[in-house]
N, C-alpha and C positions, 0 to 999 in steps of 0.2 A: 504494500500500500504506500502511496506517496502522500505527503502532507506538506503544505506551504503555510508559513506564518508570516503575515505581512502587515505592517502598520503604515498608514499613510493618510493623506487628506483627500477628501472627495473632490474630484475635478469639476463636476457639474451635478446638478440635482439628479438623483437616481430615477430611472425610467421603469415604471411598473406596467406590465402588459399581461393580457390574458391569452393563453394558448390552450384552447379547449377548456377543460376543467382546471388547468394549472395556472397559477400566477407566477410570473417570472419577472425579476427585477435585475436590471443591468446597471452597473456603475463602474467608474474608473477611479482607482486610488493612485496618488502620486506621492513619491517619497524621494528625498534628496539623499544621495550617498557620496561618500568620499571617493574622489577619482584621481588621487595622486597630487603631486605638486607641479606647478607651472615651472618649466625649465628655466625661463628667463627671470621671473620675479621671485620664485620660491614660494609663492602663495598657494594655499590649499585650493584645489579645484573640486567642484561638485558636479554630479550629473543627476538628471532626473530619471527615475524609474517609474514607468506607468504600466499598470496592469488592469485590464478589464475583468471584472468578476461578474458571476451570475449567481443570484440567490433565488431559491424556489420556495413556494408556499408561504407559510407564516413568517419565516425568516425574511424573505424578500419584502413582504408587506410591511414588517416592522422597520426595515431599513428605508423603504420608500416613504413611509409616514413620518419618520422621526429625524431623517438626515438631510442637512442642507449642504450646499456647496461650501467647501472649506472645513467642514467637520472632520474630525479624526475618527477612523475606525481601525480596530485591531481585528484582523480576519484570519481564521483558520480555514483553509480550502484544500481541495484536491484537484489534481489535473486529470481531465477526462477527455476522451476523443469526442469530436463533434463532426463526424464525417457524414456527407450527404451526396446525393446525386442531383445536380441542378436540372433546370427545365430542358436543357439540351442533351441530357443523358450523360454528362461529364461528371465523373466521380471527383468530388472536392474533399480535401482533407483539412481539418482544423482541430482546435482544442478549446476547452472551456476550463476556467478556474472556477469550480463550483464551491460555493460557500457551505462549509459544514457547521461553522459556529462563528460568532462575532461578539465583540464588546464595543460599546460606545466609548470613544476617547474624549479628548478635549474639544469643546465646542469651537467652531470657527467664528469668523467675524459676523456673518449673517445671523447665526444662532445667538451670539452674545447680544446683538442689537435687538433681536426678537425677545429675549429674556428680559432685557432692560425695559422695553416697552410694556411688558406685562406687569412690572413692578411699579410703574408710574401711577 
């Protein structure tokens, strides 16, 4: 079994959709990580890592209902195949990072503003 643990900020509002009887939420997390030192200046460099995740059922609904752009999520996911045959009969190969579990992290700027308005 494969497991991925990833902490990042939500790039845009999660998108909840219905596929038959199933609810599916897609969202992208962004995290900055160390990428070495600049050869000229010696300053630390960073690169952004972006991963799109898919959450099903009640997990996906909870994420779609409660998460805004910029909020932090801590995600436990597994990698699974997402292979299909397109409309022209061509076999397409892909993958999904399917959410097994998650925790809400620090609120982003939009969530902090929303919470402040509620306290007024």
